[in-house]
C-alpha positions as CSV (number, residue, x, y, z in Angstrom):
1,M,-43.5,-161.3,3.7
2,S,-40.6,-161.8,6.5
3,S,-38.8,-158.8,7.1
4,D,-39.8,-155.5,9.5
5,T,-40.5,-153.7,6.5
6,D,-42.9,-155.5,5.5
7,I,-44.5,-156.1,9.1
8,Q,-44.6,-152.3,9.1
9,Q,-45.6,-151.8,5.9
10,L,-49.1,-154.6,7.1
11,E,-49.3,-152.5,9.8
12,A,-49.7,-149.4,8.2
13,S,-52.0,-150.7,5.9
14,A,-53.8,-152.7,8.5
15,L,-54.4,-149.3,10.9
16,E,-55.0,-147.2,7.5
17,D,-57.8,-149.5,6.6
18,L,-59.6,-150.0,10.0
19,D,-59.7,-146.3,10.0
20,V,-62.0,-146.1,7.6
21,A,-64.3,-148.3,8.7
22,S,-67.0,-146.8,10.5
23,S,-69.7,-149.7,10.9
24,E,-69.3,-152.6,13.2
25,A,-70.0,-154.8,10.4
26,E,-66.8,-152.8,8.5
27,V,-65.0,-153.5,11.3
28,E,-65.4,-157.0,11.4
29,D,-64.5,-157.4,8.2
30,W,-61.3,-155.5,8.6
31,R,-60.7,-158.2,11.8
32,I,-61.1,-161.0,9.4
33,A,-59.0,-159.3,6.9
34,Y,-56.5,-159.4,9.3
35,L,-56.6,-161.3,11.8
36,G,-58.9,-164.2,10.8
37,R,-57.7,-167.3,10.0
38,K,-56.8,-166.7,6.6
39,G,-55.9,-162.9,7.3
40,K,-53.1,-160.8,6.2
41,L,-51.8,-161.7,10.3
42,T,-52.2,-165.0,10.0
43,A,-50.6,-165.4,6.4
44,L,-47.1,-163.9,7.4
45,L,-47.3,-165.7,11.1
46,R,-47.4,-169.1,8.4
47,S,-44.6,-168.0,6.6
48,L,-42.1,-168.3,9.4
49,S,-41.4,-171.6,9.0
50,A,-39.5,-170.7,6.1
51,L,-37.5,-168.4,7.6
52,S,-33.7,-169.6,9.8
53,I,-34.4,-170.2,13.2
54,E,-32.6,-167.0,13.9
55,E,-34.9,-164.6,11.7
56,R,-38.2,-166.8,13.2
57,K,-37.4,-165.1,16.3
58,V,-37.0,-161.8,16.1
59,V,-39.4,-161.6,12.8
60,G,-42.1,-164.0,15.3
61,K,-41.9,-161.4,17.7
62,Q,-42.5,-158.4,16.1
63,A,-45.3,-160.6,14.2
64,N,-47.1,-161.5,17.7
65,E,-46.1,-157.7,18.9
66,L,-47.9,-156.5,16.1
67,K,-50.9,-158.7,16.4
68,K,-51.3,-157.7,20.6
69,R,-51.5,-153.7,19.0
70,L,-53.8,-154.8,15.9
71,Q,-56.3,-156.7,18.4
72,E,-55.6,-153.4,21.1
73,A,-57.0,-151.4,17.7
74,Y,-59.8,-153.6,16.8
75,D,-61.2,-154.0,20.7
76,W,-61.1,-150.2,21.0
77,R,-62.8,-149.3,17.3
78,I,-65.7,-152.0,17.7
79,Q,-66.3,-150.5,21.0
80,H,-66.9,-146.9,20.2
81,A,-68.7,-148.2,16.4
82,H,-71.1,-149.8,19.1
83,Q,-71.1,-146.7,20.7
84,A,-71.8,-144.8,17.9
85,R,-74.7,-147.3,16.8
86,V,-76.0,-147.1,20.1
87,E,-76.2,-142.9,20.3
88,Q,-77.7,-143.5,17.0
89,V,-80.6,-145.1,18.4
90,I,-81.3,-143.1,21.1
91,V,-81.4,-140.1,19.0
């Protein structure tokens, strides 16, 4: 996993899986699967060492941008999942 296509596929898969997550626990499981120590994005970042320096610069930048986007998506989703749970308790 080291090309632009692989990064795009990982992003599409991650966002699709996040859309399916409806509870805080499912969203947290998603975070672990994609952003955790043994997550899919972490595996991608670790594979960068096998690339040439030029490729590493390009793919590394794309992977770091993806990490930022996925973290932002996670933050938004967990906040909304928490708010939905609070609203259920209130009602």
